[in-house]
C-alpha atoms as an extended CHARMM CRD file, in Angstrom:
* protein
*
       181  EXT
         1         1  UNK       CA            -23.9990000000        8.7870000000       -8.0500000000  PROA      1               0.0000000000
         2         2  UNK       CA            -20.3500000000        8.1390000000       -8.8610000000  PROA      2               0.0000000000
         3         3  UNK       CA            -19.4280000000        7.7660000000      -12.4880000000  PROA      3               0.0000000000
         4         4  UNK       CA            -16.5500000000        6.3190000000      -14.4230000000  PROA      4               0.0000000000
         5         5  UNK       CA            -13.8840000000        8.9310000000      -15.0740000000  PROA      5               0.0000000000
         6         6  UNK       CA            -11.4460000000        8.8640000000      -17.9840000000  PROA      6               0.0000000000
         7         7  UNK       CA             -8.5030000000        6.5050000000      -17.6290000000  PROA      7               0.0000000000
         8         8  UNK       CA             -6.1180000000        9.4630000000      -17.7650000000  PROA      8               0.0000000000
         9         9  UNK       CA             -7.6160000000       11.0100000000      -14.6220000000  PROA      9               0.0000000000
        10        10  UNK       CA             -5.9740000000       10.2650000000      -11.2730000000  PROA      10              0.0000000000
        11        11  UNK       CA             -8.7760000000        8.3990000000       -9.5830000000  PROA      11              0.0000000000
        12        12  UNK       CA             -9.6460000000        5.6830000000       -7.0780000000  PROA      12              0.0000000000
        13        13  UNK       CA            -12.0750000000        2.8860000000       -7.9100000000  PROA      13              0.0000000000
        14        14  UNK       CA            -14.9280000000        2.5500000000       -5.4290000000  PROA      14              0.0000000000
        15        15  UNK       CA            -16.5480000000       -0.8230000000       -4.8340000000  PROA      15              0.0000000000
        16        16  UNK       CA            -19.3130000000       -2.6380000000       -3.0130000000  PROA      16              0.0000000000
        17        17  UNK       CA            -18.7470000000       -5.0650000000       -0.1230000000  PROA      17              0.0000000000
        18        18  UNK       CA            -18.1090000000       -7.8950000000       -2.5830000000  PROA      18              0.0000000000
        19        19  UNK       CA            -15.3580000000       -5.9230000000       -4.3460000000  PROA      19              0.0000000000
        20        20  UNK       CA            -17.3920000000       -5.1350000000       -7.4680000000  PROA      20              0.0000000000
        21        21  UNK       CA            -16.4820000000       -1.8080000000       -9.0500000000  PROA      21              0.0000000000
        22        22  UNK       CA            -19.1490000000        0.8610000000       -8.5380000000  PROA      22              0.0000000000
        23        23  UNK       CA            -17.5120000000        4.0640000000       -9.7470000000  PROA      23              0.0000000000
        24        24  UNK       CA            -14.5680000000        6.3730000000       -9.3300000000  PROA      24              0.0000000000
        25        25  UNK       CA            -13.6130000000        9.3260000000       -7.1750000000  PROA      25              0.0000000000
        26        26  UNK       CA            -10.7530000000       11.7340000000       -7.8300000000  PROA      26              0.0000000000
        27        27  UNK       CA             -7.7970000000       10.5640000000       -5.7250000000  PROA      27              0.0000000000
        28        28  UNK       CA             -7.4200000000       14.0580000000       -4.2700000000  PROA      28              0.0000000000
        29        29  UNK       CA            -10.9990000000       13.8900000000       -2.9480000000  PROA      29              0.0000000000
        30        30  UNK       CA            -11.4360000000       10.2870000000       -1.8130000000  PROA      30              0.0000000000
        31        31  UNK       CA             -9.7950000000       10.3060000000        1.6380000000  PROA      31              0.0000000000
        32        32  UNK       CA            -12.0510000000       12.1510000000        4.0720000000  PROA      32              0.0000000000
        33        33  UNK       CA            -13.7310000000       11.4300000000        7.3850000000  PROA      33              0.0000000000
        34        34  UNK       CA            -16.2390000000        9.3540000000        5.3670000000  PROA      34              0.0000000000
        35        35  UNK       CA            -14.0350000000        7.5790000000        2.7910000000  PROA      35              0.0000000000
        36        36  UNK       CA            -15.9740000000        5.1730000000        0.5730000000  PROA      36              0.0000000000
        37        37  UNK       CA            -14.8610000000        1.5660000000        0.2720000000  PROA      37              0.0000000000
        38        38  UNK       CA            -12.3510000000        1.3560000000       -2.5800000000  PROA      38              0.0000000000
        39        39  UNK       CA             -9.8250000000       -0.9450000000       -4.2560000000  PROA      39              0.0000000000
        40        40  UNK       CA             -6.1420000000       -0.8520000000       -3.3450000000  PROA      40              0.0000000000
        41        41  UNK       CA             -3.1460000000       -3.1080000000       -2.7280000000  PROA      41              0.0000000000
        42        42  UNK       CA             -0.1380000000       -3.3130000000       -0.3990000000  PROA      42              0.0000000000
        43        43  UNK       CA              3.2660000000       -4.6810000000       -1.3880000000  PROA      43              0.0000000000
        44        44  UNK       CA              6.2300000000       -5.9500000000        0.6270000000  PROA      44              0.0000000000
        45        45  UNK       CA              9.3840000000       -5.6420000000       -1.4540000000  PROA      45              0.0000000000
        46        46  UNK       CA             12.2960000000       -7.9970000000       -0.7890000000  PROA      46              0.0000000000
        47        47  UNK       CA             15.8520000000       -7.8990000000       -2.1060000000  PROA      47              0.0000000000
        48        48  UNK       CA             17.9690000000      -10.8960000000       -3.0740000000  PROA      48              0.0000000000
        49        49  UNK       CA             19.4880000000      -10.9350000000        0.4270000000  PROA      49              0.0000000000
        50        50  UNK       CA             15.9870000000      -11.5150000000        1.8650000000  PROA      50              0.0000000000
        51        51  UNK       CA             15.7350000000       -8.0660000000        3.4320000000  PROA      51              0.0000000000
        52        52  UNK       CA             12.4360000000       -6.1910000000        3.5060000000  PROA      52              0.0000000000
        53        53  UNK       CA             12.0810000000       -2.5890000000        2.3730000000  PROA      53              0.0000000000
        54        54  UNK       CA             10.1990000000       -0.4690000000        4.8940000000  PROA      54              0.0000000000
        55        55  UNK       CA              9.3370000000        3.1140000000        4.0620000000  PROA      55              0.0000000000
        56        56  UNK       CA              8.3830000000        6.1960000000        6.0120000000  PROA      56              0.0000000000
        57        57  UNK       CA              5.4810000000        7.9930000000        4.3860000000  PROA      57              0.0000000000
        58        58  UNK       CA              6.2470000000       11.5230000000        3.2320000000  PROA      58              0.0000000000
        59        59  UNK       CA              5.0680000000       14.2980000000        5.5400000000  PROA      59              0.0000000000
        60        60  UNK       CA              2.9480000000       15.7130000000        2.7020000000  PROA      60              0.0000000000
        61        61  UNK       CA              0.8210000000       12.5390000000        2.5130000000  PROA      61              0.0000000000
        62        62  UNK       CA             -2.8480000000       13.1080000000        3.3590000000  PROA      62              0.0000000000
        63        63  UNK       CA             -3.1480000000        9.9280000000        5.4280000000  PROA      63              0.0000000000
        64        64  UNK       CA             -0.6610000000        8.7440000000        8.0370000000  PROA      64              0.0000000000
        65        65  UNK       CA              2.0710000000       11.2680000000        7.1570000000  PROA      65              0.0000000000
        66        66  UNK       CA              5.4870000000       10.3820000000        8.5710000000  PROA      66              0.0000000000
        67        67  UNK       CA              4.4520000000        6.8780000000        9.6130000000  PROA      67              0.0000000000
        68        68  UNK       CA              6.6120000000        3.8440000000        8.8390000000  PROA      68              0.0000000000
        69        69  UNK       CA              4.8870000000        1.2760000000        6.6680000000  PROA      69              0.0000000000
        70        70  UNK       CA              5.3490000000       -1.5640000000        4.2130000000  PROA      70              0.0000000000
        71        71  UNK       CA              7.3040000000       -0.9590000000        1.0090000000  PROA      71              0.0000000000
        72        72  UNK       CA              4.4910000000        0.7020000000       -0.9460000000  PROA      72              0.0000000000
        73        73  UNK       CA              0.7490000000        0.7720000000       -1.5030000000  PROA      73              0.0000000000
        74        74  UNK       CA             -1.4750000000        2.0380000000       -4.2470000000  PROA      74              0.0000000000
        75        75  UNK       CA             -4.8690000000        2.4000000000       -5.8250000000  PROA      75              0.0000000000
        76        76  UNK       CA             -5.9970000000        0.7580000000       -9.0160000000  PROA      76              0.0000000000
        77        77  UNK       CA             -7.3500000000        2.6420000000      -11.9840000000  PROA      77              0.0000000000
        78        78  UNK       CA            -10.6560000000        1.6050000000      -13.5700000000  PROA      78              0.0000000000
        79        79  UNK       CA             -9.1250000000       -0.4230000000      -16.4150000000  PROA      79              0.0000000000
        80        80  UNK       CA             -6.0920000000       -1.6930000000      -14.5110000000  PROA      80              0.0000000000
        81        81  UNK       CA             -5.3680000000       -5.1480000000      -13.1080000000  PROA      81              0.0000000000
        82        82  UNK       CA             -3.9590000000       -5.1320000000       -9.5790000000  PROA      82              0.0000000000
        83        83  UNK       CA             -0.5770000000       -6.4920000000      -10.6830000000  PROA      83              0.0000000000
        84        84  UNK       CA             -0.2920000000       -3.7860000000      -13.3790000000  PROA      84              0.0000000000
        85        85  UNK       CA             -1.0830000000       -1.1220000000      -10.7900000000  PROA      85              0.0000000000
        86        86  UNK       CA              1.5520000000       -2.6040000000       -8.4910000000  PROA      86              0.0000000000
        87        87  UNK       CA              4.2200000000       -2.3630000000      -11.2120000000  PROA      87              0.0000000000
        88        88  UNK       CA              3.1680000000        1.2330000000      -11.9920000000  PROA      88              0.0000000000
        89        89  UNK       CA              3.3150000000        2.2830000000       -8.3320000000  PROA      89              0.0000000000
        90        90  UNK       CA              6.6830000000        0.5930000000       -7.7490000000  PROA      90              0.0000000000
        91        91  UNK       CA              8.1250000000        2.6870000000      -10.5730000000  PROA      91              0.0000000000
        92        92  UNK       CA              6.4470000000        5.9280000000       -9.4500000000  PROA      92              0.0000000000
        93        93  UNK       CA              6.9360000000        5.7060000000       -5.6770000000  PROA      93              0.0000000000
        94        94  UNK       CA             10.2570000000        3.8780000000       -5.5060000000  PROA      94              0.0000000000
        95        95  UNK       CA             11.7890000000        4.2210000000       -8.9560000000  PROA      95              0.0000000000
        96        96  UNK       CA             11.9260000000        0.4330000000       -8.8460000000  PROA      96              0.0000000000
        97        97  UNK       CA             11.3560000000       -2.4570000000      -11.1680000000  PROA      97              0.0000000000
        98        98  UNK       CA              9.8340000000       -5.5800000000       -9.5880000000  PROA      98              0.0000000000
        99        99  UNK       CA              9.6620000000       -9.2880000000      -10.3810000000  PROA      99              0.0000000000
       100       100  UNK       CA              8.2080000000      -12.4370000000       -8.8070000000  PROA      100             0.0000000000
       101       101  UNK       CA              4.9730000000      -10.7180000000       -7.7680000000  PROA      101             0.0000000000
       102       102  UNK       CA              2.8740000000      -13.0060000000       -5.5380000000  PROA      102             0.0000000000
       103       103  UNK       CA             -0.3620000000      -12.4020000000       -3.6880000000  PROA      103             0.0000000000
       104       104  UNK       CA             -0.0340000000      -13.4780000000       -0.0290000000  PROA      104             0.0000000000
       105       105  UNK       CA             -3.2440000000      -12.1560000000        1.5560000000  PROA      105             0.0000000000
       106       106  UNK       CA             -5.8000000000      -12.0440000000       -1.2790000000  PROA      106             0.0000000000
       107       107  UNK       CA             -8.7780000000      -11.1770000000        0.9350000000  PROA      107             0.0000000000
       108       108  UNK       CA             -7.2350000000       -8.4960000000        3.1530000000  PROA      108             0.0000000000
       109       109  UNK       CA             -9.5770000000       -5.6150000000        3.9410000000  PROA      109             0.0000000000
       110       110  UNK       CA             -9.4050000000       -2.8900000000        6.5520000000  PROA      110             0.0000000000
       111       111  UNK       CA            -10.8360000000        0.3720000000        7.7860000000  PROA      111             0.0000000000
       112       112  UNK       CA             -8.7160000000        2.6930000000        9.9260000000  PROA      112             0.0000000000
       113       113  UNK       CA             -8.8790000000        6.2930000000       11.1230000000  PROA      113             0.0000000000
       114       114  UNK       CA             -5.7370000000        8.4200000000       11.4730000000  PROA      114             0.0000000000
       115       115  UNK       CA             -5.0840000000       11.0890000000       14.1180000000  PROA      115             0.0000000000
       116       116  UNK       CA             -6.6580000000       13.8050000000       11.9440000000  PROA      116             0.0000000000
       117       117  UNK       CA             -9.8880000000       11.8280000000       11.4730000000  PROA      117             0.0000000000
       118       118  UNK       CA             -9.1280000000       10.8180000000        7.8750000000  PROA      118             0.0000000000
       119       119  UNK       CA            -10.3730000000        7.3090000000        7.0910000000  PROA      119             0.0000000000
       120       120  UNK       CA             -8.8220000000        4.5630000000        4.9830000000  PROA      120             0.0000000000
       121       121  UNK       CA            -11.4220000000        2.0370000000        3.8540000000  PROA      121             0.0000000000
       122       122  UNK       CA             -9.9900000000       -0.5080000000        1.4410000000  PROA      122             0.0000000000
       123       123  UNK       CA            -10.2620000000       -3.9270000000       -0.0710000000  PROA      123             0.0000000000
       124       124  UNK       CA             -6.5130000000       -4.3390000000       -0.2280000000  PROA      124             0.0000000000
       125       125  UNK       CA             -4.8960000000       -7.6180000000       -1.2900000000  PROA      125             0.0000000000
       126       126  UNK       CA             -1.3320000000       -7.9450000000       -0.0470000000  PROA      126             0.0000000000
       127       127  UNK       CA              1.5880000000       -8.8940000000       -2.2930000000  PROA      127             0.0000000000
       128       128  UNK       CA              5.2630000000       -9.6510000000       -2.0790000000  PROA      128             0.0000000000
       129       129  UNK       CA              7.7140000000       -8.9420000000       -4.8900000000  PROA      129             0.0000000000
       130       130  UNK       CA             11.4600000000       -8.8910000000       -5.5110000000  PROA      130             0.0000000000
       131       131  UNK       CA             13.2530000000       -5.6910000000       -6.4260000000  PROA      131             0.0000000000
       132       132  UNK       CA             15.3470000000       -5.5130000000       -9.5750000000  PROA      132             0.0000000000
       133       133  UNK       CA             18.2810000000       -3.1490000000       -8.9910000000  PROA      133             0.0000000000
       134       134  UNK       CA             18.1420000000       -0.1680000000       -6.6430000000  PROA      134             0.0000000000
       135       135  UNK       CA             15.3050000000        1.9670000000       -5.3330000000  PROA      135             0.0000000000
       136       136  UNK       CA             15.1940000000        5.7530000000       -5.6850000000  PROA      136             0.0000000000
       137       137  UNK       CA             12.1180000000        6.8400000000       -3.7220000000  PROA      137             0.0000000000
       138       138  UNK       CA             10.0130000000        9.7760000000       -4.8830000000  PROA      138             0.0000000000
       139       139  UNK       CA             10.2340000000       12.4420000000       -2.1200000000  PROA      139             0.0000000000
       140       140  UNK       CA              6.5020000000       13.2410000000       -2.3590000000  PROA      140             0.0000000000
       141       141  UNK       CA              5.7720000000        9.6210000000       -1.4570000000  PROA      141             0.0000000000
       142       142  UNK       CA              8.6240000000        8.4380000000        0.7840000000  PROA      142             0.0000000000
       143       143  UNK       CA             10.6620000000       10.5070000000        3.2520000000  PROA      143             0.0000000000
       144       144  UNK       CA             12.9420000000        7.6520000000        4.4130000000  PROA      144             0.0000000000
       145       145  UNK       CA             13.4980000000        4.0150000000        3.6390000000  PROA      145             0.0000000000
       146       146  UNK       CA             15.4480000000        1.1210000000        5.0710000000  PROA      146             0.0000000000
       147       147  UNK       CA             16.2540000000       -2.4360000000        4.0400000000  PROA      147             0.0000000000
       148       148  UNK       CA             16.0110000000       -4.6150000000        7.1440000000  PROA      148             0.0000000000
       149       149  UNK       CA             15.8850000000       -8.3010000000        8.0360000000  PROA      149             0.0000000000
       150       150  UNK       CA             12.2600000000       -9.4700000000        8.1740000000  PROA      150             0.0000000000
       151       151  UNK       CA             12.5620000000      -10.7110000000       11.7650000000  PROA      151             0.0000000000
       152       152  UNK       CA             13.8410000000       -7.2770000000       12.8550000000  PROA      152             0.0000000000
       153       153  UNK       CA             10.8610000000       -5.5650000000       11.1680000000  PROA      153             0.0000000000
       154       154  UNK       CA              8.3930000000       -7.9590000000       12.7820000000  PROA      154             0.0000000000
       155       155  UNK       CA              9.9950000000       -7.3760000000       16.2020000000  PROA      155             0.0000000000
       156       156  UNK       CA              9.7990000000       -3.5950000000       15.7730000000  PROA      156             0.0000000000
       157       157  UNK       CA              6.1260000000       -3.7520000000       14.7780000000  PROA      157             0.0000000000
       158       158  UNK       CA              5.3220000000       -5.9700000000       17.7760000000  PROA      158             0.0000000000
       159       159  UNK       CA              7.2550000000       -3.6880000000       20.1730000000  PROA      159             0.0000000000
       160       160  UNK       CA              5.8750000000       -0.3670000000       18.8890000000  PROA      160             0.0000000000
       161       161  UNK       CA              2.7750000000       -0.8870000000       16.7060000000  PROA      161             0.0000000000
       162       162  UNK       CA              1.8500000000        2.7970000000       17.0850000000  PROA      162             0.0000000000
       163       163  UNK       CA              4.9440000000        3.7430000000       15.0170000000  PROA      163             0.0000000000
       164       164  UNK       CA              3.6820000000        1.8240000000       11.9710000000  PROA      164             0.0000000000
       165       165  UNK       CA              0.6750000000        2.0800000000        9.6900000000  PROA      165             0.0000000000
       166       166  UNK       CA             -2.3440000000        0.1860000000       11.0210000000  PROA      166             0.0000000000
       167       167  UNK       CA             -2.5990000000       -1.8250000000        7.8120000000  PROA      167             0.0000000000
       168       168  UNK       CA              1.0160000000       -3.0030000000        8.1420000000  PROA      168             0.0000000000
       169       169  UNK       CA              0.4530000000       -4.0590000000       11.7540000000  PROA      169             0.0000000000
       170       170  UNK       CA             -2.5910000000       -6.1270000000       10.7670000000  PROA      170             0.0000000000
       171       171  UNK       CA             -1.0190000000       -7.5230000000        7.6040000000  PROA      171             0.0000000000
       172       172  UNK       CA              2.0800000000       -8.7690000000        9.4150000000  PROA      172             0.0000000000
       173       173  UNK       CA             -0.0510000000      -10.3450000000       12.1370000000  PROA      173             0.0000000000
       174       174  UNK       CA             -2.0290000000      -12.2530000000        9.4820000000  PROA      174             0.0000000000
       175       175  UNK       CA              0.8820000000      -13.1280000000        7.1670000000  PROA      175             0.0000000000
       176       176  UNK       CA              2.8140000000      -16.3380000000        7.8110000000  PROA      176             0.0000000000
       177       177  UNK       CA              6.5450000000      -15.6290000000        8.2690000000  PROA      177             0.0000000000
       178       178  UNK       CA              7.2990000000      -18.0050000000        5.3950000000  PROA      178             0.0000000000
       179       179  UNK       CA              5.5770000000      -15.6290000000        2.9660000000  PROA      179             0.0000000000
       180       180  UNK       CA              8.3040000000      -13.0240000000        3.5790000000  PROA      180             0.0000000000
       181       181  UNK       CA             11.2530000000      -15.3180000000        2.9730000000  PROA      181             0.0000000000
């Protein structure tokens, strides 16, 4: 049985089908060929010019290394609200401060298997936020990044969905264009 780990540990919160917390697993151990359902979030970061930040996952990432994806994602800690986790991950992964955080797909959930057989299995609400200042991505998280017009990103995902994370492909297909304005 999974147990609650100390807040200081780097962990992922597991949950039941209804999203109720059931325990924790060390983040280093959670993503396998049989990943338990867990809590996460995705965020699409916009600048004041209305451009969207897309990132290429670092090659050292356990899941979907080198794949282009939304601005950033993350896992909640046991005592953390989703929005607090989002702010923490923006600072860690992108060296960024965010404002105007809004949930756009509150009930998003997915399961996907990467080329190595590693599974993502998440209840993953989707957010948008505005960046404050510049981004300075952490190289262990992001290998490349680009600010691009939203319509150009959507066109690229539609033309070559295999080049993007499966969660981003699904999220953009479910998200009204007005939510990324």
